[in-house]
ZAZAPA-54422 format. One record per atom (N, C-alpha, C, O): x, y, z; atom name; chain; residue in three letters. Coordinates in steps of 0.02 Angstrom, whole numbers. Atoms other than C-alpha are relative to their C-alpha. Example, Ala and Ser with C-alpha at 12.3 -4.5 7.8 and 13.67 -1.06 7.14 Angstrom:
BEGIN
REC      xx      yy      zz   a  c    r
REC      45     -59       0   N  A  ALA
REC     615    -225     390  CA  A  ALA
REC      45      60       0   C  A  ALA
REC      97      59      33   O  A  ALA
REC     -42     -59      -3   N  A  SER
REC     684     -53     357  CA  A  SER
REC     -39      55      37   C  A  SER
REC     -14     110      45   O  A  SER
END
This chain:
BEGIN
REC      xx      yy      zz   a  c    r
REC     -42      13     -58   N  A  UNK
REC   -2420    -593    -453  CA  A  UNK
REC       2      61      45   C  A  UNK
REC       1     118      20   O  A  UNK
REC      -2     -55     -48   N  A  UNK
REC   -2414    -487    -296  CA  A  UNK
REC      71      27       7   C  A  UNK
REC     119     -11      11   O  A  UNK
REC     -64     -33     -11   N  A  UNK
REC   -2274    -362    -277  CA  A  UNK
REC      -1      30      70   C  A  UNK
REC     -52      58      90   O  A  UNK
REC       0     -32     -66   N  A  UNK
REC   -2220    -304    -103  CA  A  UNK
REC      -7      75      -7   C  A  UNK
REC      25     106     -50   O  A  UNK
REC       8     -72      -2   N  A  UNK
REC   -2277    -127     -67  CA  A  UNK
REC      51      28      49   C  A  UNK
REC      81     -10      86   O  A  UNK
REC     -50     -29     -45   N  A  UNK
REC   -2166      -4      27  CA  A  UNK
REC     -11     -13      74   C  A  UNK
REC      37     -18     112   O  A  UNK
REC      14      10     -71   N  A  UNK
REC   -2254     -32     194  CA  A  UNK
REC       1     -75      16   C  A  UNK
REC     -23    -116     -22   O  A  UNK
REC      -6      70     -21   N  A  UNK
REC   -2220    -193     288  CA  A  UNK
REC     -68     -34       4   C  A  UNK
REC    -115      -8      33   O  A  UNK
REC      60      40      -3   N  A  UNK
REC   -2352    -325     264  CA  A  UNK
REC     -52      18     -52   C  A  UNK
REC    -101     -19     -60   O  A  UNK
REC      49     -20      51   N  A  UNK
REC   -2445    -233     126  CA  A  UNK
REC      22     -27     -67   C  A  UNK
REC      80     -21     -86   O  A  UNK
REC     -14      30      66   N  A  UNK
REC   -2456    -320     -41  CA  A  UNK
REC     -36      40     -54   C  A  UNK
REC     -95      57     -47   O  A  UNK
REC      29     -34      57   N  A  UNK
REC   -2485    -232    -206  CA  A  UNK
REC     -14     -52     -53   C  A  UNK
REC      31     -90     -72   O  A  UNK
REC      18      45      54   N  A  UNK
REC   -2578    -332    -338  CA  A  UNK
REC     -23      43     -59   C  A  UNK
REC     -82      61     -63   O  A  UNK
REC      18     -44      57   N  A  UNK
REC   -2574    -228    -499  CA  A  UNK
REC     -56     -29     -43   C  A  UNK
REC     -97       9     -69   O  A  UNK
REC      52      31      41   N  A  UNK
REC   -2684    -354    -592  CA  A  UNK
REC     -69      11      29   C  A  UNK
REC    -118      21      -8   O  A  UNK
REC      65     -11     -33   N  A  UNK
REC   -2823    -332    -464  CA  A  UNK
REC      -8      74      20   C  A  UNK
REC     -61      93      44   O  A  UNK
REC       1     -72     -18   N  A  UNK
REC   -2781    -146    -437  CA  A  UNK
REC     -17       9      74   C  A  UNK
REC     -62      47      92   O  A  UNK
REC      11      -5     -72   N  A  UNK
REC   -2771    -167    -249  CA  A  UNK
REC      65       1      39   C  A  UNK
REC     117     -22      16   O  A  UNK
REC     -50       7     -52   N  A  UNK
REC   -2660    -144     -99  CA  A  UNK
REC     -37     -34      57   C  A  UNK
REC     -93     -14      73   O  A  UNK
REC      36      37     -52   N  A  UNK
REC   -2703    -266      41  CA  A  UNK
REC      47     -18      57   C  A  UNK
REC     108     -23      50   O  A  UNK
REC     -35      20     -60   N  A  UNK
REC   -2652    -314     216  CA  A  UNK
REC     -42     -52      37   C  A  UNK
REC    -102     -41      48   O  A  UNK
REC      32      53     -39   N  A  UNK
REC   -2696    -474     309  CA  A  UNK
REC      19       9      73   C  A  UNK
REC      78      16      89   O  A  UNK
REC     -13      -4     -72   N  A  UNK
REC   -2713    -463     498  CA  A  UNK
REC     -52     -40      38   C  A  UNK
REC    -112     -31      28   O  A  UNK
REC      44      40     -42   N  A  UNK
REC   -2787    -586     621  CA  A  UNK
REC     -55     -35     -39   C  A  UNK
REC    -112     -40     -16   O  A  UNK
REC      48      37      41   N  A  UNK
REC   -2873    -682     481  CA  A  UNK
REC     -48      44     -39   C  A  UNK
REC     -96      18     -68   O  A  UNK
REC      43     -47      37   N  A  UNK
REC   -2954    -526     405  CA  A  UNK
REC      42      36     -52   C  A  UNK
REC     102      44     -44   O  A  UNK
REC     -34     -34      55   N  A  UNK
REC   -2911    -434     245  CA  A  UNK
REC     -25      71      -8   C  A  UNK
REC     -85      82     -17   O  A  UNK
REC      14     -70      13   N  A  UNK
REC   -2906    -245     228  CA  A  UNK
REC      24      16     -70   C  A  UNK
REC      77      -8     -91   O  A  UNK
REC     -16     -12      70   N  A  UNK
REC   -2904    -176      51  CA  A  UNK
REC     -10      73     -19   C  A  UNK
REC     -56     106       4   O  A  UNK
REC       8     -64      34   N  A  UNK
REC   -2877     -15     -44  CA  A  UNK
REC      -5     -18     -74   C  A  UNK
REC      39     -52    -101   O  A  UNK
REC      10      13      71   N  A  UNK
REC   -2945     -23    -222  CA  A  UNK
REC      10      65     -39   C  A  UNK
REC      -8     119     -16   O  A  UNK
REC     -12     -58      42   N  A  UNK
REC   -2894      93    -362  CA  A  UNK
REC     -13     -17     -73   C  A  UNK
REC     -19     -75     -91   O  A  UNK
REC       6       7      73   N  A  UNK
REC   -2918     121    -548  CA  A  UNK
REC      56      41     -31   C  A  UNK
REC      74      94      -6   O  A  UNK
REC     -47     -40      39   N  A  UNK
REC   -2788     177    -673  CA  A  UNK
REC     -41      33     -54   C  A  UNK
REC     -70       0     -97   O  A  UNK
REC      41     -39      46   N  A  UNK
REC   -2871     316    -772  CA  A  UNK
REC      43      55     -30   C  A  UNK
REC      71      96       5   O  A  UNK
REC     -36     -53      36   N  A  UNK
REC   -2789     425    -904  CA  A  UNK
REC      68      16      29   C  A  UNK
REC      86      74      38   O  A  UNK
REC     -67     -11     -26   N  A  UNK
REC   -2615     401    -833  CA  A  UNK
REC       3      20      72   C  A  UNK
REC      56      42      96   O  A  UNK
REC       1     -16     -71   N  A  UNK
REC   -2667     431    -654  CA  A  UNK
REC     -29     -57      40   C  A  UNK
REC     -52    -106      12   O  A  UNK
REC      28      50     -45   N  A  UNK
REC   -2724     332    -503  CA  A  UNK
REC     -60      30      35   C  A  UNK
REC     -54      82      68   O  A  UNK
REC      60     -21     -36   N  A  UNK
REC   -2902     352    -439  CA  A  UNK
REC     -11     -50      57   C  A  UNK
REC     -25    -109      44   O  A  UNK
REC      13      44     -57   N  A  UNK
REC   -2919     281    -263  CA  A  UNK
REC     -75       0      11   C  A  UNK
REC    -105      51      25   O  A  UNK
REC      73       4      -1   N  A  UNK
REC   -3098     218    -259  CA  A  UNK
REC     -29     -31      63   C  A  UNK
REC     -89     -21      77   O  A  UNK
REC      28      31     -61   N  A  UNK
REC   -3115     120     -96  CA  A  UNK
REC      56     -20      47   C  A  UNK
REC     109     -44      27   O  A  UNK
REC     -44      25     -53   N  A  UNK
REC   -3027      87      68  CA  A  UNK
REC     -46     -35      50   C  A  UNK
REC     -91      -5      78   O  A  UNK
REC      42      37     -45   N  A  UNK
REC   -3103     -50     174  CA  A  UNK
REC      40     -40      51   C  A  UNK
REC      86     -77      33   O  A  UNK
REC     -32      36     -54   N  A  UNK
REC   -3048    -117     343  CA  A  UNK
REC     -55     -32      42   C  A  UNK
REC     -98       4      68   O  A  UNK
REC      51      32     -43   N  A  UNK
REC   -3154    -247     435  CA  A  UNK
REC       3      26      71   C  A  UNK
REC      57      41      97   O  A  UNK
REC       4     -26     -69   N  A  UNK
REC   -3213    -190     606  CA  A  UNK
REC      45     -39      48   C  A  UNK
REC      72     -10      96   O  A  UNK
REC     -40      42     -45   N  A  UNK
REC   -3121    -335     687  CA  A  UNK
REC      73      22       4   C  A  UNK
REC     108       8      53   O  A  UNK
REC     -70     -23      -1   N  A  UNK
REC   -2954    -256     640  CA  A  UNK
REC       4      76      -6   C  A  UNK
REC      57     104     -21   O  A  UNK
REC       2     -73       4   N  A  UNK
REC   -3007     -74     642  CA  A  UNK
REC      36      32      59   C  A  UNK
REC      51       0     109   O  A  UNK
REC     -31     -38     -53   N  A  UNK
REC   -2926      61     747  CA  A  UNK
REC      75     -11       8   C  A  UNK
REC     104      10      58   O  A  UNK
REC     -72      14      -3   N  A  UNK
REC   -2748       6     709  CA  A  UNK
REC      40      42     -50   C  A  UNK
REC     101      34     -55   O  A  UNK
REC     -34     -41      50   N  A  UNK
REC   -2707     133     574  CA  A  UNK
REC      12     -35     -66   C  A  UNK
REC      52     -12    -107   O  A  UNK
REC     -11      40      61   N  A  UNK
REC   -2719       2     437  CA  A  UNK
REC     -22      38     -63   C  A  UNK
REC      13      37    -113   O  A  UNK
REC      23     -37      59   N  A  UNK
REC   -2821     111     318  CA  A  UNK
REC      51      53     -20   C  A  UNK
REC      65      62     -80   O  A  UNK
REC     -51     -50      15   N  A  UNK
REC   -2691     249     332  CA  A  UNK
REC      62     -30     -30   C  A  UNK
REC      93      -1     -76   O  A  UNK
REC     -58      34      29   N  A  UNK
REC   -2551     126     297  CA  A  UNK
REC     -13     -20     -72   C  A  UNK
REC      32     -15    -114   O  A  UNK
REC      17      18      69   N  A  UNK
REC   -2642      66     141  CA  A  UNK
REC       3      61     -46   C  A  UNK
REC      30      58    -101   O  A  UNK
REC      -1     -61      41   N  A  UNK
REC   -2667     244      78  CA  A  UNK
REC      72      22     -11   C  A  UNK
REC      91      40     -67   O  A  UNK
REC     -70     -22       7   N  A  UNK
REC   -2485     287     112  CA  A  UNK
REC      37     -45     -49   C  A  UNK
REC      77     -20     -89   O  A  UNK
REC     -33      46      47   N  A  UNK
REC   -2426     131      18  CA  A  UNK
REC     -21      16     -71   C  A  UNK
REC      21      16    -117   O  A  UNK
REC      24     -17      67   N  A  UNK
REC   -2535     177    -131  CA  A  UNK
REC      31      66     -24   C  A  UNK
REC      50      72     -82   O  A  UNK
REC     -28     -65      19   N  A  UNK
REC   -2472     357    -130  CA  A  UNK
REC      75      -6     -14   C  A  UNK
REC     100      27     -60   O  A  UNK
REC     -71      10      15   N  A  UNK
REC   -2291     301    -121  CA  A  UNK
REC       9     -33     -67   C  A  UNK
REC      54     -15    -105   O  A  UNK
REC      -2      33      66   N  A  UNK
REC   -2322     187    -269  CA  A  UNK
REC     -12      52     -55   C  A  UNK
REC      24      54    -105   O  A  UNK
REC      16     -51      50   N  A  UNK
REC   -2402     331    -365  CA  A  UNK
REC      58      48      -9   C  A  UNK
REC      75      68     -65   O  A  UNK
REC     -57     -46       2   N  A  UNK
REC   -2256     444    -321  CA  A  UNK
REC      57     -30     -40   C  A  UNK
REC      86       3     -83   O  A  UNK
REC     -55      34      35   N  A  UNK
REC   -2128     317    -382  CA  A  UNK
REC     -15      -9     -74   C  A  UNK
REC      30      -8    -116   O  A  UNK
REC      21      11      69   N  A  UNK
REC   -2228     287    -542  CA  A  UNK
REC     -15      65     -37   C  A  UNK
REC     -29      64     -97   O  A  UNK
REC      14     -64      32   N  A  UNK
REC   -2254     473    -576  CA  A  UNK
REC     -73      11     -16   C  A  UNK
REC     -90      44     -65   O  A  UNK
REC      72      -5      12   N  A  UNK
REC   -2444     460    -564  CA  A  UNK
REC     -32      54      43   C  A  UNK
REC     -15      61     102   O  A  UNK
REC      42     -45     -39   N  A  UNK
REC   -2563     597    -510  CA  A  UNK
REC     -54     -42      32   C  A  UNK
REC     -72     -95       6   O  A  UNK
REC      49      39     -38   N  A  UNK
REC   -2693     539    -383  CA  A  UNK
REC     -66      38       7   C  A  UNK
REC     -67      96      27   O  A  UNK
REC      67     -25     -10   N  A  UNK
REC   -2880     568    -381  CA  A  UNK
REC     -30     -40      58   C  A  UNK
REC     -51     -97      48   O  A  UNK
REC      26      37     -58   N  A  UNK
REC   -2937     518    -204  CA  A  UNK
REC     -76       2       2   C  A  UNK
REC    -105      42      39   O  A  UNK
REC      73       2       2   N  A  UNK
REC   -3119     475    -242  CA  A  UNK
REC     -29     -29      64   C  A  UNK
REC     -85     -13      83   O  A  UNK
REC      21      28     -65   N  A  UNK
REC   -3131     376     -80  CA  A  UNK
REC       6      55      52   C  A  UNK
REC      58      88      57   O  A  UNK
REC       0     -55     -49   N  A  UNK
REC   -3177     497      60  CA  A  UNK
REC      55      -8      52   C  A  UNK
REC      84      41      75   O  A  UNK
REC     -53      11     -49   N  A  UNK
REC   -3053     416     180  CA  A  UNK
REC      67      21     -30   C  A  UNK
REC     106      57       2   O  A  UNK
REC     -63     -17      32   N  A  UNK
REC   -2909     433      56  CA  A  UNK
REC       6      76      -9   C  A  UNK
REC      60     104      -1   O  A  UNK
REC       0     -73       8   N  A  UNK
REC   -2958     614      21  CA  A  UNK
REC      17      34      66   C  A  UNK
REC      59      79      68   O  A  UNK
REC     -13     -30     -66   N  A  UNK
REC   -2960     657     207  CA  A  UNK
REC      72     -14      23   C  A  UNK
REC     104      29      52   O  A  UNK
REC     -68      18     -19   N  A  UNK
REC   -2796     565     235  CA  A  UNK
REC      50      45     -36   C  A  UNK
REC      98      69      -6   O  A  UNK
REC     -45     -44      38   N  A  UNK
REC   -2712     665      97  CA  A  UNK
REC      -2      71      26   C  A  UNK
REC      49     105      27   O  A  UNK
REC       5     -68     -28   N  A  UNK
REC   -2777     827     172  CA  A  UNK
REC      39       6      65   C  A  UNK
REC      68      58      79   O  A  UNK
REC     -37       0     -63   N  A  UNK
REC   -2699     779     340  CA  A  UNK
REC      75     -10     -10   C  A  UNK
REC     113       0      37   O  A  UNK
REC     -71      13      14   N  A  UNK
REC   -2532     736     256  CA  A  UNK
REC      23      41     -60   C  A  UNK
REC      28      15    -116   O  A  UNK
REC     -17     -45      56   N  A  UNK
REC   -2478     886     152  CA  A  UNK
REC      63     -20     -38   C  A  UNK
REC      75       5     -93   O  A  UNK
REC     -60      22      36   N  A  UNK
REC   -2315     800     107  CA  A  UNK
REC     -18     -38     -64   C  A  UNK
REC      26     -48    -107   O  A  UNK
REC      22      34      61   N  A  UNK
REC   -2418     707     -25  CA  A  UNK
REC     -43      44     -44   C  A  UNK
REC     -70      20     -94   O  A  UNK
REC      46     -44      37   N  A  UNK
REC   -2514     859     -90  CA  A  UNK
REC      21       8     -73   C  A  UNK
REC     -22      19    -116   O  A  UNK
REC     -23      -8      70   N  A  UNK
REC   -2407     870    -248  CA  A  UNK
REC     -25     -57     -44   C  A  UNK
REC     -25     -50    -106   O  A  UNK
REC      26      56      40   N  A  UNK
REC   -2480     702    -302  CA  A  UNK
REC     -72       9     -21   C  A  UNK
REC     -95     -22     -69   O  A  UNK
REC      72      -8      13   N  A  UNK
REC   -2660     762    -300  CA  A  UNK
REC     -11      27     -70   C  A  UNK
REC      21      75     -92   O  A  UNK
REC      17     -23      67   N  A  UNK
REC   -2735     780    -473  CA  A  UNK
REC     -31      69       4   C  A  UNK
REC     -68      84      52   O  A  UNK
REC      29     -68       2   N  A  UNK
REC   -2781     959    -519  CA  A  UNK
REC     -76      -6      -2   C  A  UNK
REC    -102     -51     -34   O  A  UNK
REC      74       5      -4   N  A  UNK
REC   -2966     994    -482  CA  A  UNK
REC     -35      -7     -67   C  A  UNK
REC     -84     -44     -72   O  A  UNK
REC      34       4      65   N  A  UNK
REC   -3014    1018    -664  CA  A  UNK
REC      11     -66     -35   C  A  UNK
REC     -24     -80     -85   O  A  UNK
REC     -15      62      34   N  A  UNK
REC   -2943     849    -710  CA  A  UNK
REC     -34     -61      31   C  A  UNK
REC     -28    -116       5   O  A  UNK
REC      32      56     -34   N  A  UNK
REC   -3046     742    -590  CA  A  UNK
REC     -65     -19     -34   C  A  UNK
REC    -106      24     -50   O  A  UNK
REC      63      25      28   N  A  UNK
REC   -3183     634    -661  CA  A  UNK
REC     -52      -5      55   C  A  UNK
REC     -35     -18     113   O  A  UNK
REC      54       6     -50   N  A  UNK
REC   -3350     633    -573  CA  A  UNK
REC     -15     -72      16   C  A  UNK
REC     -47     -87      67   O  A  UNK
REC      13      70     -12   N  A  UNK
REC   -3356     445    -588  CA  A  UNK
REC     -67     -22     -29   C  A  UNK
REC     -81     -82     -32   O  A  UNK
REC      66      17      27   N  A  UNK
REC   -3530     452    -666  CA  A  UNK
REC       4     -13     -75   C  A  UNK
REC      56      -4    -106   O  A  UNK
REC       1      16      71   N  A  UNK
REC   -3582     401    -841  CA  A  UNK
REC      11      61     -45   C  A  UNK
REC      30      53    -103   O  A  UNK
REC     -10     -60      40   N  A  UNK
REC   -3572     582    -900  CA  A  UNK
REC      63      36      19   C  A  UNK
REC      69      97      10   O  A  UNK
REC     -63     -30     -20   N  A  UNK
REC   -3398     611    -834  CA  A  UNK
REC      35      30     -60   C  A  UNK
REC      36       0    -114   O  A  UNK
REC     -34     -31      57   N  A  UNK
REC   -3300     731    -943  CA  A  UNK
REC      65     -37     -16   C  A  UNK
REC      94     -71      26   O  A  UNK
REC     -65      28      18   N  A  UNK
REC   -3149     672   -1039  CA  A  UNK
REC      52      43      35   C  A  UNK
REC      47     105      36   O  A  UNK
REC     -48     -37     -40   N  A  UNK
REC   -3000     721    -934  CA  A  UNK
REC      69     -33      -5   C  A  UNK
REC      76     -89     -29   O  A  UNK
REC     -68      24      -6   N  A  UNK
REC   -2816     700    -909  CA  A  UNK
REC      23      17      71   C  A  UNK
REC      11      72      95   O  A  UNK
REC     -26     -14     -67   N  A  UNK
REC   -2734     684    -739  CA  A  UNK
REC      60      45      -6   C  A  UNK
REC     106      32     -44   O  A  UNK
REC     -54     -49      -2   N  A  UNK
REC   -2621     832    -705  CA  A  UNK
REC      14      16      72   C  A  UNK
REC     -33      29     110   O  A  UNK
REC     -16     -19     -69   N  A  UNK
REC   -2529     866    -544  CA  A  UNK
REC      -8      74       7   C  A  UNK
REC       4     112     -40   O  A  UNK
REC       7     -72     -15   N  A  UNK
REC   -2565    1033    -462  CA  A  UNK
REC      67      34      -4   C  A  UNK
REC      71      94       7   O  A  UNK
END
């Protein structure tokens, strides 16, 4: 079942590990993985038809607020989410410590998410 996310119109679906927003018949999505007690943001996608409205930023912010409320460290593997977090230092405490980030590859080290 979908739970409302903090931002208006954004829906959190924990079973699908997504935050999504419907606009003008198009669906924008942020996908994440729960890894070792943390949240790894792996993709943010906004169709071109609804681009330029700040939707990707709203999705990232909703995911970060969720992580903050749940006490999760965040590994922004998606380049957009990483850049967004760099532009919004108020969320920097959520970022997983550099040594705890997985590379995402098959030889990723065993790690634990730890806030900086």
